[in-house]
Residue frames as a rotation matrix with the C-alpha (Angstrom) as fourth column:
MET 1
-0.109 0.969 -0.220 51.07
0.258 -0.187 -0.948 34.79
-0.960 -0.160 -0.229 12.49
ALA 2
-0.311 0.063 0.948 49.65
0.944 0.133 0.301 34.96
-0.108 0.989 -0.101 8.95
LYS 3
-0.766 0.066 -0.640 49.23
-0.068 -0.997 -0.022 38.39
-0.640 0.027 0.768 7.43
GLU 4
-0.607 0.615 0.504 45.68
0.793 0.509 0.333 38.20
-0.052 0.602 -0.797 6.15
ALA 5
0.533 0.783 -0.319 44.32
0.750 -0.613 -0.251 41.73
-0.392 -0.106 -0.914 6.58
THR 6
-0.341 -0.579 0.741 45.06
0.828 -0.558 -0.055 44.94
0.445 0.595 0.669 4.72
LEU 7
0.261 0.338 -0.904 45.09
0.709 -0.703 -0.058 48.42
-0.655 -0.626 -0.423 6.23
GLN 8
-0.081 -0.245 0.966 44.84
0.841 -0.537 -0.066 51.47
0.535 0.807 0.250 4.00
VAL 9
0.196 0.047 -0.980 45.75
0.741 -0.661 0.117 54.87
-0.643 -0.749 -0.164 5.43
ARG 10
0.552 -0.007 0.834 45.53
0.649 -0.625 -0.435 58.20
0.524 0.781 -0.340 3.65
MET 11
0.438 -0.450 -0.778 48.24
0.560 -0.540 0.628 60.72
-0.703 -0.711 0.016 4.46
ASP 12
0.764 -0.264 -0.588 50.16
-0.493 -0.827 -0.269 63.57
-0.416 0.496 -0.763 2.93
ALA 13
0.912 -0.405 -0.065 52.54
0.220 0.617 -0.756 62.24
0.346 0.675 0.652 0.27
ASP 14
0.176 -0.890 0.421 55.47
-0.434 -0.454 -0.778 64.23
0.884 -0.046 -0.466 1.65
LEU 15
0.209 -0.032 0.977 54.88
-0.969 0.128 0.212 62.85
-0.132 -0.991 -0.004 5.16
LYS 16
0.943 0.171 0.285 54.75
-0.136 0.981 -0.140 59.31
-0.303 0.093 0.948 3.75
GLU 17
0.660 -0.750 -0.027 58.04
0.119 0.141 -0.983 59.81
0.741 0.646 0.182 1.89
GLN 18
0.011 -0.659 0.752 59.71
-0.783 -0.474 -0.404 61.21
0.622 -0.584 -0.521 5.01
ALA 19
0.441 0.227 0.868 58.46
-0.800 0.538 0.266 58.33
-0.407 -0.812 0.419 7.16
GLU 20
0.996 -0.089 0.024 59.55
0.089 0.859 -0.505 55.76
0.024 0.505 0.863 4.56
ALA 21
0.359 -0.920 0.158 63.01
-0.165 -0.230 -0.959 57.33
0.919 0.318 -0.234 4.40
LEU 22
0.067 -0.277 0.958 63.26
-0.973 -0.231 0.002 57.35
0.221 -0.933 -0.285 8.20
TYR 23
0.642 0.257 0.723 62.32
-0.523 0.836 0.167 53.71
-0.561 -0.485 0.671 8.58
ARG 24
0.904 -0.406 -0.130 64.50
0.107 0.510 -0.853 52.67
0.413 0.758 0.505 5.63
GLU 25
0.094 -0.899 0.428 67.46
-0.564 -0.403 -0.721 54.29
0.820 -0.174 -0.545 7.45
MET 26
0.008 -0.005 1.000 66.48
-0.975 0.222 0.009 52.26
-0.222 -0.975 -0.003 10.52
GLY 27
-0.883 -0.451 -0.130 66.53
-0.469 0.838 0.280 49.06
-0.017 0.308 -0.951 8.46
THR 28
-0.567 0.768 0.298 62.78
0.505 0.610 -0.611 48.51
-0.650 -0.196 -0.734 8.33
SER 29
-0.730 0.394 0.559 59.74
0.463 -0.317 0.828 49.73
0.503 0.863 0.049 6.45
LEU 30
-0.699 0.584 0.413 56.79
-0.673 -0.732 -0.103 52.00
0.243 -0.350 0.905 7.12
ALA 31
0.238 0.815 -0.528 54.50
-0.499 0.569 0.654 48.95
0.833 0.108 0.542 6.93
GLU 32
-0.091 -0.346 -0.934 56.56
0.590 0.736 -0.331 47.13
0.802 -0.581 0.137 9.55
ALA 33
-0.956 -0.242 0.168 56.55
0.039 -0.668 -0.743 50.25
0.292 -0.703 0.648 11.75
VAL 34
-0.236 0.949 0.207 52.74
-0.842 -0.306 0.443 50.27
0.484 -0.070 0.872 11.59
ARG 35
0.367 0.324 -0.872 52.65
0.029 0.933 0.358 46.57
0.930 -0.156 0.333 12.58
ILE 36
-0.573 -0.648 -0.501 55.02
0.580 0.110 -0.807 47.32
0.578 -0.754 0.313 15.49
PHE 37
-0.823 0.324 0.467 52.81
-0.476 -0.841 -0.256 50.23
0.310 -0.433 0.846 16.56
ALA 38
0.172 0.965 -0.199 49.69
-0.678 0.263 0.686 48.03
0.715 0.017 0.699 16.49
LYS 39
0.183 -0.166 -0.969 51.35
0.406 0.910 -0.079 45.21
0.895 -0.379 0.234 18.42
GLN 40
-0.821 -0.545 -0.171 52.71
0.400 -0.335 -0.853 47.58
0.407 -0.769 0.493 21.06
SER 41
-0.529 0.722 0.446 49.29
-0.705 -0.667 0.242 49.25
0.472 -0.186 0.862 21.36
VAL 42
0.438 0.690 -0.576 47.70
-0.258 0.710 0.655 45.87
0.861 -0.139 0.489 22.10
GLN 43
-0.168 -0.588 -0.791 50.41
0.673 0.518 -0.528 45.06
0.720 -0.621 0.308 24.65
GLU 44
-0.965 -0.254 0.071 49.95
0.145 -0.736 -0.662 48.43
0.221 -0.628 0.746 26.35
ASN 45
-0.213 0.971 -0.108 46.16
0.971 0.198 -0.131 48.28
-0.106 -0.133 -0.985 26.01
GLY 46
0.745 0.398 -0.536 46.31
0.321 -0.918 -0.235 51.80
-0.585 0.003 -0.811 24.60
MET 47
0.879 -0.475 0.043 48.61
-0.226 -0.494 -0.840 54.17
0.420 0.728 -0.542 22.78
PRO 48
0.570 -0.717 -0.402 52.24
0.787 0.616 0.016 53.09
0.236 -0.326 0.915 23.19
PHE 49
-0.668 -0.704 0.241 53.18
0.563 -0.689 -0.456 56.63
0.487 -0.169 0.857 24.18
VAL 50
-0.405 0.498 -0.767 51.77
0.712 -0.354 -0.606 59.26
-0.573 -0.792 -0.211 26.51
MET 51
-0.414 0.379 0.828 49.12
0.607 -0.563 0.561 61.50
0.679 0.735 0.003 24.98
THR 52
-0.639 0.266 -0.722 47.88
0.544 -0.507 -0.668 64.64
-0.544 -0.820 0.179 26.60
ALA 53
0.137 0.794 0.592 44.85
0.976 -0.209 0.055 66.71
0.168 0.571 -0.804 25.72
ASN 54
-0.960 -0.249 0.130 44.92
0.241 -0.967 -0.079 70.40
0.145 -0.044 0.988 25.04
ARG 55
-0.425 0.858 -0.287 41.72
0.709 0.119 -0.695 71.45
-0.562 -0.499 -0.659 26.79
LYS 56
-0.327 0.271 -0.905 41.31
-0.359 -0.922 -0.146 74.38
-0.874 0.278 0.399 24.38
ASN 57
-0.393 0.092 -0.915 40.81
-0.912 0.091 0.401 72.03
0.120 0.992 0.048 21.46
THR 58
0.590 0.736 0.332 38.40
-0.761 0.644 -0.074 69.12
-0.268 -0.209 0.940 21.18
TYR 59
0.901 -0.235 -0.365 40.91
-0.039 0.794 -0.607 67.06
0.433 0.561 0.706 19.22
GLY 60
0.797 -0.599 -0.078 43.81
0.183 0.117 0.976 67.84
-0.576 -0.792 0.203 21.54
ARG 61
0.112 -0.889 -0.444 47.42
-0.475 -0.440 0.762 68.03
-0.873 0.126 -0.472 20.44
LEU 62
-0.491 -0.306 0.816 47.07
0.443 0.718 0.537 65.47
-0.750 0.625 -0.217 17.67
SER 63
0.560 0.828 0.019 44.66
0.452 -0.286 -0.845 67.76
-0.694 0.482 -0.535 15.79
LYS 64
0.272 -0.506 -0.818 47.55
-0.623 -0.741 0.251 69.55
-0.733 0.442 -0.517 14.10
TYR 65
-0.794 -0.594 0.129 48.22
-0.328 0.598 0.731 66.31
-0.511 0.539 -0.670 12.22
ALA 66
-0.222 0.812 0.540 44.60
0.509 0.569 -0.646 65.62
-0.832 0.131 -0.539 11.29
ASP 67
-0.992 0.076 -0.097 43.23
-0.122 -0.471 0.874 66.32
0.021 0.879 0.476 7.84
MET 68
-0.461 0.882 0.097 39.56
-0.281 -0.042 -0.959 67.09
-0.842 -0.469 0.267 8.38
GLY 69
0.029 0.437 -0.899 38.81
-0.995 -0.071 -0.066 66.59
-0.093 0.896 0.433 4.67
LEU 70
-0.594 -0.319 -0.739 40.09
-0.444 0.896 -0.030 63.03
0.671 0.310 -0.673 4.88
ARG 71
-0.919 0.317 0.235 38.11
-0.103 0.383 -0.918 62.40
-0.381 -0.868 -0.319 8.07
GLU 72
-0.029 0.961 -0.274 34.92
-0.698 -0.215 -0.683 63.20
-0.715 0.172 0.677 6.17
GLN 73
0.011 -0.049 -0.999 35.98
-0.933 0.359 -0.027 61.07
0.359 0.932 -0.042 3.15
GLU 74
-0.751 -0.476 -0.457 36.89
-0.315 0.867 -0.385 58.11
0.580 -0.146 -0.802 5.33
ALA 75
-0.520 0.641 0.564 33.71
-0.714 0.036 -0.699 58.14
-0.468 -0.767 0.440 7.42
GLY 76
0.498 0.802 0.330 31.98
-0.547 0.586 -0.598 54.82
-0.673 0.117 0.730 6.79
ALA 77
0.000 -0.576 -0.817 34.82
-0.988 0.126 -0.090 53.50
0.155 0.808 -0.569 4.59
MET 78
-0.863 -0.348 0.366 34.96
-0.432 0.884 -0.177 50.15
-0.262 -0.311 -0.914 6.37
GLU 79
-0.115 0.916 0.384 31.23
-0.057 0.379 -0.923 49.59
-0.992 -0.128 0.008 5.97
ARG 80
0.551 0.288 -0.783 31.37
-0.736 -0.275 -0.619 50.54
-0.394 0.917 0.060 2.28
ALA 81
-0.398 -0.798 -0.453 34.29
-0.905 0.422 0.052 48.15
0.150 0.431 -0.890 1.71
LEU 82
-0.771 0.163 0.615 32.43
-0.163 0.884 -0.439 45.27
-0.615 -0.439 -0.655 3.37
VAL 83
0.340 0.939 -0.044 29.31
-0.203 0.028 -0.979 45.90
-0.918 0.342 0.200 1.30
GLU 84
0.360 -0.283 -0.889 31.40
-0.928 -0.205 -0.311 46.12
-0.094 0.937 -0.337 -1.86
LYS 85
-0.719 -0.690 0.082 33.23
-0.689 0.723 0.053 42.88
-0.096 -0.019 -0.995 -0.99
HIS 86
-0.535 0.574 0.620 29.99
0.065 0.759 -0.647 40.99
-0.843 -0.306 -0.443 -0.42
GLU 87
0.497 0.700 -0.512 28.35
-0.471 -0.278 -0.837 42.41
-0.729 0.657 0.192 -3.55
LYS 88
-0.087 -0.638 -0.765 31.26
-0.995 0.091 0.038 41.02
0.045 0.764 -0.643 -5.61
THR 89
-0.913 -0.312 0.264 30.77
-0.353 0.928 -0.121 37.52
-0.207 -0.204 -0.957 -4.19
ASP 90
-0.133 0.952 0.274 27.04
-0.213 0.243 -0.946 37.41
-0.968 -0.185 0.171 -4.92
């Protein structure tokens, strides 16, 4: 399958370095791990691992990993990128 799409993800630099080191030790890359995650998600028709919700928190257990500042920055990012792409071609 041709790789024709790009995914950009913002994350803490230290977390990225740790993940890259982990996957390098496993003989792969962070990018390949993301592709594996996406493929497995499609196969499972959902998250490829069990998620549970902490009823005390709207965002559940994953909220401890969320950066609310980035959520606000990234809101509408896809739409902005599409508009920008089409403005360049006009």
